[in-house]
C-alpha positions, 0 to 999 in steps of 0.5 A, spaced: 213 488 436 209 494 436 204 494 442 197 497 441 191 496 437 190 496 430 184 500 429 181 499 422 176 505 420 174 504 412 169 507 409 165 503 403 169 501 396 163 503 392 161 497 387 165 492 391 165 492 398 161 495 404 165 499 409 163 493 414 166 488 409 172 492 407 174 492 415 173 485 415 177 483 409 183 487 411 182 484 418 182 477 416 189 479 412 192 482 419 190 476 423 192 471 419 199 474 418 200 476 425 195 473 430 198 476 436 196 483 434 189 486 437 185 489 431 178 493 432 174 494 426 170 500 426 167 502 419 165 509 418 161 513 413 160 521 412 152 521 412 151 518 405 150 511 403 152 506 408 151 510 414 146 506 417 150 500 416 156 503 420 151 505 426 149 498 426 156 496 427 157 501 432 151 497 436 145 500 434 139 495 432 136 495 425 128 496 424 126 494 417 121 499 414 118 499 407 118 506 404 117 509 397 123 510 393 125 516 389 120 514 383 115 512 387 116 504 387 116 501 394 123 499 397 126 496 403 130 500 408 131 500 415 133 505 421 138 504 426 135 505 433 138 504 440 134 506 445 130 513 443 135 515 438 135 513 431 139 514 424 135 515 418 139 514 412 136 518 406 140 514 401 136 508 403 129 511 401 131 516 396 138 514 393 141 515 386 142 507 386 135 506 387 133 509 380 131 504 375 137 502 370 134 505 364 136 512 367 136 518 372 129 522 374 132 529 375 126 532 375 121 528 378 125 524 383 122 525 390 124 525 398 118 522 400 120 516 402 125 519 407 120 523 410 116 516 411 123 513 414 123 519 419 115 518 421 117 511 422 122 513 427 117 518 430 112 512 431 118 508 435 118 514 440 125 516 438 127 523 441 133 524 437 133 523 430 140 523 425 138 525 418 144 522 414 144 525 407 148 524 401 148 520 395 141 522 393 137 522 386 133 528 388 133 535 387 126 537 390 128 541 396 126 536 401 118 537 399 117 530 398 120 529 405 116 535 408 109 532 405 110 525 408 110 528 415 104 532 413 106 539 409 102 541 403 105 544 397 099 546 392 098 550 386 094 555 384 088 551 384 089 548 391 091 541 388 097 537 390 103 538 386 106 532 383 113 529 386 120 532 384 123 539 383 120 541 377 113 541 379 115 546 384 115 552 379 108 551 379 107 551 387 102 557 389 102 555 397 106 551 402 102 549 408 106 547 414 100 547 419 099 539 418 106 537 420 107 531 425 106 535 432 111 529 435 117 533 431 116 538 436 119 534 441 125 531 437 132 533 437 133 533 429 140 532 427 142 534 419 148 529 418 152 532 412 159 533 409 156 538 404 155 546 406 152 548 400 146 553 400 140 551 397 140 556 391 145 560 386 152 558 383 153 553 389 146 551 390 143 544 390 141 544 382 147 548 379 152 543 383 149 537 384 143 536 379 148 534 373 151 528 377 144 526 377 143 526 370 140 533 369 142 537 363 143 545 363 136 546 361 133 541 367 138 545 372 135 551 370 128 548 371 130 545 378 133 552 380 127 556 378 123 551 382 127 551 388 127 558 388 120 559 388 119 553 394 124 557 398 120 564 397 114 560 399 117 557 405 120 563 408 113 567 407 110 561 411 116 561 417 118 568 417 125 566 416 129 564 410 133 557 411 135 557 404 142 560 405 144 556 411 150 551 410 147 545 408 141 547 405 143 544 399 145 538 401 141 532 398 138 536 393 135 541 398 133 535 403 138 539 408 133 545 407 127 541 409 131 539 415 133 546 417 125 548 416 124 542 421 129 545 426 135 541 425 142 542 427 147 541 422 153 537 424 158 534 419 156 527 418 163 524 420 163 527 426 156 524 428 159 517 427 166 518 430 163 521 436 158 515 436 164 510 435 168 513 441 174 514 436 178 519 441 177 513 447 179 508 442 185 512 439 188 512 446 190 505 446 191 505 438 198 504 435 196 504 428 190 507 424 188 504 417 183 509 413 180 508 406 175 508 401 174 506 394 177 512 391 182 517 395 182 523 391 181 531 392 174 530 394 176 526 400 181 531 402 174 536 403 172 532 410 170 525 407 170 520 413 177 517 412 180 524 412 176 526 418 179 520 422 186 521 420 185 528 422 183 526 429 189 520 429 194 525 427 192 530 433 192 524 438 199 522 435 197 515 432 200 514 426 195 513 420 196 509 413 191 509 408 188 503 403 184 505 397 181 502 391 185 508 387 189 513 390 189 520 386 192 525 391 200 526 393 203 523 398 204 531 401 197 532 401 196 525 405 201 527 410 198 534 411 193 529 414 197 525 418 197 519 413 204 517 412 203 511 407 198 509 402 196 502 399 192 502 392 188 496 390 189 498 383 196 498 383 197 492 387 192 488 382 195 492 375 188 495 374 182 498 377 177 493 373 181 487 377 181 491 383 173 492 383 173 484 381 178 482 387 177 486 392 176 481 398 183 478 396 187 484 395 184 487 402 186 481 405 193 481 402 194 488 404 192 487 411 197 481 411 203 486 408 201 491 414 201 486 419 208 484 417 210 491 417 207 493 424 210 487 427 217 488 425 
């Protein structure tokens, strides 16, 4: 029998399991088949939806906060807090999944609620705040976020602009003098796996707004609004953060974080450091990574690949479990992943895999346990 801990580092299986559930269900199958194996569940995320939950699993406490959703409706969110450190997950306040079922709101969705979450962390006296971005419904350049923290964005008449990225085309002045002074005493970290700039062909509007329901005409409107907003902010600051890596994250919420002095780190690195992954790898004999769909985008630094790369460098074998596997064995092997298990293949169809994720993860866990113990 192979000795050492089996380390489970799964991200969410979107639509069927959170990262915590995915790790738990896989662990159930392993423990049932091989009770003698030591299993550690370490759910992961890369800055998008589920990041706060992953930090809670790592020992942070949940602090509930009621904030404005992307279209202004109240939503229930929470911070992940430990001591004077907090994690703010943008998706909880400004996420695409919070939009009404009748459609998207690419021109009007706002990050105001994310700013409210940041303000709640300041109210708790936090001195380090991780802003985890990803999964946003917004393309407002983070204007809503800044306004929630005391900034003003006004038109030529001095009236506050309505929410959303389209309105930024009418901005005449950005006033940052009213920003919450407590921000000056806080270390702000922008956690994002996106390194896009704010503007241009690789920017927030061109690349990400179509994913949020914007048609080509709306993309042009949003690009114009973001460009005007960036010019006004640059004139106020005396420097232009719009070209910096990560400025285009979450529809430009990354730009707002950089305006506030944030340092950017890949979201997966922030979480893995918190999990103490390198220390855990020292006692691991197998690492299992996974997410709903293991595809080409995963290979660009998503959480499972971030874990696999560290395990590879530590000399620990890695296997993958995913709802669907859409990359080749050779591509996975380049990151140290020696085998991959598809729930869709096991179930016979993606629909069955979505509907019976718990059963399939438990069955896969049992199979992994038998192989690892033999």
